[in-house]
C-alpha positions in Angstrom: 120.4 4.1 84.4 118.9 1.6 82.2 119.0 -1.1 84.9 116.9 1.1 87.1 114.4 2.1 84.3 113.9 -1.3 83.4 112.9 -2.2 87.1 110.8 0.7 87.7 107.2 -1.0 87.4 108.4 -3.6 90.0 109.7 -1.0 92.4 106.6 1.0 91.8 104.4 -2.2 92.7 106.7 -2.5 95.9 106.4 1.0 97.2 102.4 0.8 96.5 102.1 -2.2 98.8 104.3 -0.6 101.4 102.2 2.7 101.1 99.0 0.7 101.4 100.4 -1.3 104.5 101.7 2.0 106.1 98.4 3.6 105.3 96.3 1.1 106.7 98.4 0.9 110.0 98.1 4.8 110.4 94.5 4.7 109.6 93.9 2.1 112.4 96.1 4.0 114.9 94.1 7.2 114.1 90.5 5.5 114.6 91.4 2.7 116.9 89.6 3.7 119.9 86.3 4.6 117.8 85.2 1.0 117.6 84.6 -1.9 115.0 81.6 -0.3 113.2 83.7 3.0 112.5 87.2 1.3 111.9 86.0 -1.2 109.3 84.4 1.4 106.6 87.4 3.6 107.2 90.0 1.2 106.4 87.8 -0.1 103.3 88.1 3.5 102.3 91.8 3.9 102.8 92.2 0.7 100.6 89.8 1.7 97.7 91.5 5.2 97.4 95.0 3.5 97.7 94.2 0.9 95.3 92.7 3.2 92.7 95.5 5.6 92.8 98.0 2.6 92.9 96.5 1.4 89.7 96.7 4.7 88.1 100.3 5.2 89.0 101.5 1.5 88.1 99.6 1.8 84.9 101.1 4.9 84.1 104.5 3.5 84.7 104.3 0.3 83.0 103.1 2.0 79.8 106.2 4.2 79.9 108.4 1.2 80.5 106.7 -0.7 77.5 107.3 2.2 75.2 111.0 2.5 76.1 111.7 -1.3 76.2 114.5 -1.7 73.9 116.2 -4.7 75.3 115.2 -8.3 76.3 116.2 -7.6 79.8 113.7 -5.0 80.2 110.9 -7.4 78.8 112.1 -10.0 81.4 111.7 -7.5 84.2 108.2 -6.7 83.1 107.5 -10.5 82.8 108.9 -10.7 86.6 106.4 -7.8 87.4 103.6 -9.7 85.8 104.6 -12.7 87.7 104.5 -11.1 91.0 101.2 -9.6 90.4 100.0 -13.0 89.4 101.3 -14.7 92.3 98.5 -14.2 95.0 95.9 -15.5 92.5 98.1 -18.5 91.8 98.4 -19.1 95.4 94.4 -19.2 95.8 94.1 -21.5 93.2 96.3 -23.9 94.7 94.7 -23.9 97.8 91.0 -24.2 96.3 91.6 -26.1 93.2 88.3 -26.7 91.1 86.2 -29.9 91.5 
């Protein structure tokens, strides 16, 4: 059970990303015929609510995992989670390097 507990923040992060993509697709289907001026703010609201709830759940899960981290493996899995979170930023920096 310890292996699952150590990977919990990474699993929660992937579930949040999947839920956001699914929620966005559902919102687009529900209000798809309303037009761009209605669709865009609705999608922004879906993303805002999803990201706020996701950040709260991810923060809670990560803080619990940090308190329960008792081995080197759990710390490496938390470092992997940080790497997954930082990878979009690193990709942006690779595409647009500073002058």
